[in-house]
C-alpha positions as CSV (number, residue, x, y, z in Angstrom):
1,X,0.9,-10.9,67.7
2,X,2.7,-7.7,66.5
3,X,0.2,-5.6,68.4
4,X,0.8,-7.6,71.6
5,X,4.6,-7.1,71.2
6,X,4.1,-3.3,70.9
7,X,1.9,-3.3,74.0
8,X,4.5,-5.3,76.0
9,X,7.2,-2.9,74.9
10,X,5.2,0.2,75.8
11,X,4.2,-1.3,79.2
12,X,7.9,-2.1,79.9
13,X,8.9,1.4,78.9
14,X,6.4,2.9,81.3
15,X,7.3,0.7,84.2
16,X,11.0,1.0,83.9
17,X,11.1,4.7,83.0
18,X,11.8,7.3,85.8
19,X,8.8,9.4,86.9
20,X,8.4,12.8,85.4
21,X,8.5,15.9,87.5
22,X,5.0,16.6,88.8
23,X,4.8,20.4,88.7
24,X,6.5,23.5,87.4
25,X,8.3,24.2,84.2
26,X,11.0,22.0,82.9
27,X,14.5,23.0,84.1
28,X,17.5,21.6,82.3
29,X,21.1,21.4,83.3
30,X,23.0,23.0,80.5
31,X,25.1,20.5,78.5
32,X,26.7,20.9,75.1
33,X,26.3,18.2,72.4
34,X,29.4,16.4,73.8
35,X,27.9,16.3,77.3
36,X,24.6,15.2,76.0
37,X,26.2,12.4,73.9
38,X,28.2,11.2,77.0
39,X,25.1,11.2,79.2
40,X,22.9,9.2,76.8
41,X,23.0,5.4,76.6
42,X,21.6,5.4,73.1
43,X,21.8,8.0,70.3
44,X,20.1,7.5,67.0
45,X,18.3,9.1,64.1
46,X,14.9,7.8,63.1
47,X,11.4,8.6,61.9
48,X,8.6,8.7,64.5
49,X,6.0,6.2,63.2
50,X,3.5,5.9,66.0
51,X,2.9,8.2,69.0
52,X,0.6,6.8,71.7
53,X,-0.6,7.9,75.1
54,X,0.3,5.1,77.5
55,X,-0.9,6.9,80.7
56,X,-2.1,10.4,81.6
57,X,1.5,11.6,82.1
58,X,3.5,9.4,79.6
59,X,3.6,8.9,75.9
60,X,5.5,6.3,73.9
61,X,6.8,6.8,70.4
62,X,7.8,4.0,68.0
63,X,10.7,4.9,65.7
64,X,12.1,3.4,62.5
65,X,15.8,3.8,63.1
66,X,18.0,4.9,60.2
67,X,21.4,5.4,61.9
68,X,22.9,4.7,65.3
69,X,25.6,6.9,66.9
70,X,25.8,5.2,70.3
71,X,24.5,2.1,71.9
72,X,22.8,-1.1,70.6
73,X,19.6,0.1,69.0
74,X,17.2,-2.2,67.0
75,X,15.8,-1.2,63.6
76,X,12.5,-0.4,65.3
77,X,12.5,1.0,68.9
78,X,10.0,2.5,71.3
79,X,11.0,5.6,73.4
80,X,9.0,6.9,76.3
81,X,8.8,10.5,77.4
82,X,6.6,12.7,79.7
83,X,3.4,13.8,78.0
84,X,3.8,17.5,78.9
85,X,6.7,19.8,77.9
86,X,6.4,21.4,81.4
87,X,7.5,17.9,82.7
88,X,10.4,17.9,80.2
89,X,8.5,15.7,77.8
90,X,9.5,15.7,74.1
91,X,6.6,16.4,71.8
92,X,7.0,13.9,69.0
93,X,5.0,14.1,65.7
94,X,4.4,11.1,63.5
95,X,6.3,10.8,60.2
96,X,8.9,13.3,61.4
97,X,12.6,12.6,61.6
98,X,14.4,13.1,64.9
99,X,17.8,12.7,66.4
100,X,17.1,11.0,69.7
101,X,19.4,11.0,72.8
102,X,17.9,8.3,75.1
103,X,18.6,6.8,78.5
104,X,17.8,3.4,79.9
105,X,18.1,-0.1,78.3
106,X,17.2,-1.2,74.8
107,X,13.8,-2.4,76.1
108,X,13.0,0.8,78.1
109,X,14.5,3.9,76.4
110,X,13.4,7.3,77.7
111,X,14.1,10.8,76.5
112,X,13.1,14.4,77.3
113,X,13.7,18.0,76.5
114,X,16.9,18.1,78.5
115,X,18.5,15.1,76.8
116,X,19.3,16.8,73.5
117,X,16.7,15.1,71.3
118,X,16.0,17.4,68.3
119,X,13.8,17.3,65.3
120,X,15.8,16.7,62.1
121,X,19.0,14.9,61.4
122,X,21.6,17.6,61.7
123,X,22.3,17.4,65.5
124,X,25.2,15.0,65.0
125,X,26.6,16.1,61.6
126,X,30.1,14.6,61.2
127,X,29.8,11.9,63.8
128,X,30.4,8.3,62.6
129,X,27.2,6.1,62.6
130,X,26.4,2.5,62.0
131,X,23.1,0.8,60.9
132,X,20.6,-0.4,63.5
133,X,21.6,-3.6,65.4
134,X,19.0,-5.7,63.5
135,X,20.6,-4.8,60.2
136,X,24.1,-5.5,61.5
137,X,22.9,-8.9,62.8
138,X,21.2,-9.7,59.5
139,X,24.4,-8.9,57.6
140,X,26.3,-11.1,60.0
141,X,23.8,-13.9,59.5
142,X,24.0,-13.4,55.7
143,X,27.8,-13.5,55.7
144,X,27.7,-16.7,57.9
145,X,25.1,-18.3,55.5
146,X,27.2,-17.3,52.5
147,X,30.3,-19.0,54.0
148,X,28.2,-22.1,54.9
149,X,27.0,-22.2,51.3
150,X,30.5,-22.0,50.0
151,X,31.6,-24.8,52.3
152,X,28.7,-27.0,51.3
153,X,29.3,-26.3,47.6
154,X,33.0,-27.2,48.0
155,X,32.1,-30.4,49.9
156,X,29.6,-31.4,47.2
157,X,32.2,-30.8,44.4
158,X,34.8,-32.9,46.3
159,X,32.2,-35.7,46.8
160,X,31.3,-35.6,43.1
161,X,34.9,-35.8,42.1
162,X,35.5,-38.7,44.5
163,X,32.5,-40.6,43.1
164,X,33.6,-39.9,39.5
165,X,37.2,-41.0,40.3
166,X,35.9,-44.2,42.0
167,X,33.6,-45.1,39.1
168,X,36.5,-44.5,36.6
169,X,38.8,-46.7,38.7
170,X,36.3,-49.5,38.9
171,X,35.7,-49.4,35.1
172,X,39.4,-49.5,34.5
173,X,39.9,-52.5,36.8
174,X,36.8,-54.3,35.4
175,X,37.8,-54.0,31.8
176,X,38.8,-57.3,30.1
177,X,42.5,-58.1,30.3
178,X,44.2,-58.8,27.0
179,X,45.3,-62.4,26.6
180,X,49.0,-62.5,25.8
């Protein structure tokens, strides 16, 4: 089932990603980090876990995300890029940390040499980050479960006190009355 989900994500990334340039060297419009950050829909740091050829001219890389600087990014995400650096593809290596500047939606992220993606974690030093969306959602669910547990415990305590008070009242009313 997990392998099927990875294949579906990779296929979606291929189908929804823009076609890479066909010939010639990669030519990038010069942008500083602020411009690259503004142009990207998602910016995150993560470790490349699996790099796979998905077609002769496209590769997809699965990342374990460690921090998110922009966008809604899951704990594990797949990013597509051109297979060749001449077509502006980013050459990812497995088990290596990257700061990724990506375009597209959460299901079809793409990146390239011109986007600002770099090896290492220093590209966005000083920028505030947040954990991947799955971790945030898990924390929200835990907080909600914790408040539900507190409400249930309070209700159980009140119910127990009510039962005890009712039993005490019944015993008091059922006691024999003194004859005077």
